[in-house]
Phi, psi and omega in degrees: 000129183284149181277132180294139178272124181297142179295141178286139179293141179296136179291127182299139180279131179291140174243335180244127179229154175235157177299154180240129177237280180262322179225156183303129175076014183279353176073014183283134179225161177231134178220158180232150179195169178238136176247145180280060181223145174294153184286107175204185182299323180297319179296320179294323176295322178294322179296318178294322179295319178297315180300319180295320179293337177273003175101006177268115182202114001282162179225154176219145175278115181260348177203134175216131182217133178295135175246074188084186185284345188235007181224151177225133177264133183236148164238123183242138181236132181187182185256139173241157183251009181284148176244153176245124176265110184297339179291341180263358182280128180239125179225162177269110180275148174293124185249028180213155181282148174280129182248151174282162176306321179297318180292323178296312180300317180296318181295319179295315181299319181285323187279310186260333185059030176194166177296145174276128185260124180241126174252128182234152181192163164255125187257169182070220180268005183292119180253009183268103184264005183303316183294309182292325178293325180298328180272322187268316185296150184299331181293332172069211187200144175056038178081004179249141177288147178285177186296338176297339181285336184283123185293336182258016178239127174260120185254130174240102182264109184276351177082213190256162175054047179269131178285155180298316177302320178295320179297317178298314183295315179295325177294323178291315181299316184271000180054056185295136170275330181213146177240122180251126181236130176254137177227111179255320178286119189231017180303135178054037177058036179300326181296325179287316179299313182297321181292318178297319178298317181295312183296322178295320181294319180290324179289332177282326187274337186236141169299154185304321183276357180246353183291135176290159173300136178251116183234129178237156179207154179165162186290342185255002180283146169265118186295347181271001186264022183301312182295315181297324182267351176078028180244170182272329182204145175238131176246137179265192182296150179084001179294138181256159178303323180298323178295317181293314180299317180296320178296316181300315178297314181300314185289314181293323176296320178296321178296318181293320179295321178295320179295325179292326183280334185276000000 
C-alpha cells in the first residue's frame, strides 16, 4: 500500500510589499520629471532636493537633458521607505465574462434581434483618434479585431473634435444603444469636464429608459469615477475591443432582463 503524500501548505499571501530595484525589498524606485530650469549643476541639485522631499533618500540623477533653453528633463533613481498594504488597494474588477466575437454576435442576435448600434467619437478639442479607432476600427488592437468586425454590431465613428450637441444628435439619429467616447487630451482635466458635460447632455436629451449606454476611455481616467462623472463605464489604458464588446453585451442584457422583471 502506497504511503499518502501530505498536502502542501498553502503559500501565505503577501499583504505588505516594497518596491524592488536591485535586490528584493530594497525600496529602489525610478521617476522622471521636468523642472523649469536650464540644464546646469544648480538644476541637478534642485532635482535631488525635490526627490528627497518626495521621500527618496539617497537619490541620484541618472539622466538629465535640456528641453530647450529653460527646461530640463530628469530621471532620478533612489530608495524609498514607504510600504504598500495590499489590503488597502482598491481597484475596479471586471464583473463580466470575456466573450469571443462569435459569442458576442450570438448574444446580440438572441437579445436584440437586430444589430447593436455603437456611436463613437473624440469630443471637445481632442483630435487624438488612436484610442477610439483601436476599439472601433476593424484592425483593432492587441491582436483583437475592432467592433467593425462584429457582424451584429453597427459602428458609427464620428472621428475627432465632435461637439457634445452633435454627439447627442447623431446618437439620436442612429438610435444608438451605446456611445463610446475617447479622451486623450487631458490638460487642466479637460477629459473630466468634457465627460461631465456629455453625461449631463444625454440625461437631458433622453428619458432614463431610452438613454444609450455611456462609456468613456483614456489613459488618465480613474475607473472608479463612473458615478461622479455620470457614465456607465470607464475603461483605462490597454483596454481591448473584446473587453468593450463583452461589457456592452453584459450591460445591455442586464438592462433587458431588469426591464422584463419590472
